[in-house]
C-alpha positions as CSV (number, residue, x, y, z in Angstrom):
1,M,-25.2,0.4,-12.3
2,A,-22.4,1.2,-9.9
3,E,-18.9,1.4,-11.4
4,Q,-16.9,-1.7,-10.8
5,Q,-13.7,-1.5,-8.7
6,A,-11.1,-4.0,-7.8
7,V,-9.8,-3.8,-4.2
8,A,-6.6,-5.3,-2.7
9,K,-5.7,-4.9,1.0
10,L,-2.4,-5.5,2.8
11,K,-2.9,-5.9,6.5
12,Y,-0.3,-5.9,9.3
13,A,2.6,-4.7,7.1
14,R,5.7,-4.2,9.3
15,I,6.3,-0.6,8.2
16,S,5.2,2.7,9.6
17,P,2.1,4.3,8.0
18,R,4.0,7.6,7.7
19,K,6.6,6.0,5.4
20,V,3.9,4.2,3.3
21,K,1.9,7.5,2.8
22,I,4.9,9.2,1.0
23,V,4.9,6.5,-1.7
24,L,1.1,6.2,-2.0
25,D,1.0,9.9,-2.8
26,L,3.2,9.3,-5.8
27,I,0.8,6.8,-7.5
28,R,-2.6,8.1,-6.6
29,G,-4.6,8.7,-9.8
30,K,-2.0,7.2,-12.1
31,D,-2.6,4.4,-14.7
32,A,-1.7,1.0,-13.3
33,R,1.3,0.5,-15.6
34,V,2.7,4.0,-14.8
35,A,2.1,3.4,-11.1
36,K,4.0,0.1,-11.3
37,A,6.9,1.8,-13.1
38,I,7.0,4.5,-10.5
39,L,7.1,2.0,-7.6
40,L,9.8,-0.1,-9.3
41,N,12.0,3.0,-9.5
42,T,11.3,4.5,-6.1
43,P,14.1,3.7,-3.5
44,K,11.8,3.5,-0.5
45,G,11.1,0.4,1.7
46,A,7.3,0.8,1.2
47,S,7.5,0.4,-2.6
48,E,8.4,-3.3,-2.3
49,Y,5.1,-3.9,-0.4
50,L,3.1,-1.7,-2.8
51,V,4.3,-3.4,-6.0
52,K,3.0,-6.7,-4.7
53,L,-0.3,-5.1,-3.7
54,L,-0.7,-3.4,-7.1
55,N,-0.1,-6.7,-8.9
56,S,-2.7,-8.3,-6.6
57,A,-5.2,-5.6,-7.4
58,C,-4.6,-5.9,-11.1
59,A,-5.1,-9.7,-10.9
60,N,-8.3,-9.2,-9.0
61,A,-9.6,-6.8,-11.6
62,E,-8.9,-9.2,-14.5
63,A,-9.9,-12.4,-12.8
64,N,-13.0,-11.4,-10.8
65,F,-14.4,-8.4,-12.8
66,H,-13.1,-9.1,-16.4
67,M,-11.7,-5.5,-16.6
68,D,-9.3,-4.5,-19.3
69,S,-5.8,-4.3,-17.8
70,D,-4.8,-1.4,-20.2
71,K,-7.6,0.8,-18.9
72,L,-6.9,0.3,-15.1
73,Y,-5.9,3.3,-12.9
74,V,-5.4,3.8,-9.2
75,S,-8.6,5.5,-8.1
76,E,-8.0,5.3,-4.3
77,C,-5.1,4.4,-2.1
78,F,-4.8,5.0,1.6
79,V,-3.0,3.7,4.7
80,C,-4.3,3.2,8.2
81,P,-2.3,2.4,11.3
82,G,-2.4,-1.2,12.4
83,P,-1.6,-2.4,15.9
84,T,1.7,-1.2,17.4
85,L,4.2,-3.7,18.9
86,K,5.7,-2.3,22.1
87,R,9.3,-3.3,22.8
88,I,11.8,-2.3,25.5
89,M,15.3,-1.0,25.0
90,P,17.6,-0.9,28.1
91,R,19.1,2.5,28.9
92,A,21.6,3.9,31.4
93,K,21.2,3.5,35.2
94,G,18.8,0.6,35.0
95,S,16.1,2.5,33.2
96,A,14.3,1.6,29.9
97,D,12.9,3.3,26.8
98,R,9.8,2.0,25.0
99,I,10.3,1.3,21.3
100,L,7.1,1.4,19.1
101,K,7.2,-0.9,16.1
102,R,4.3,0.4,14.0
103,T,2.3,-1.6,11.5
104,S,0.1,-0.6,8.6
105,H,-3.1,-1.6,6.8
106,V,-2.9,-0.5,3.1
107,T,-5.9,-0.4,0.8
108,L,-5.6,0.0,-3.0
109,V,-8.6,0.4,-5.3
110,L,-8.4,0.1,-9.1
111,K,-11.1,1.3,-11.6
112,E,-11.4,1.2,-15.3
113,R,-11.2,4.4,-17.4
114,A,-14.2,5.0,-19.6
């Protein structure tokens, strides 16, 4: 029997994948409770998104797979770039610069420790 895992995905988050990756590296492999404590005490913009995503993954694990919340840990977490919004900013002499507003798709996987 394959090991059960609870997955939560956040799509089209309005934050750069580069900024999210820094925070994901802090919680990879940690217990769910420890990961939540780390996220709540990390002063990064991405941690707000990731706390909600972690709570969602924990709820999925308990409701859908009847996993024990005390044994959950972050087995996988990664971020992929989503679509980029292109905007224009006026510059000197009638020219313009392109502003890239990046988005992210974040995936968080929880498993149960044996």
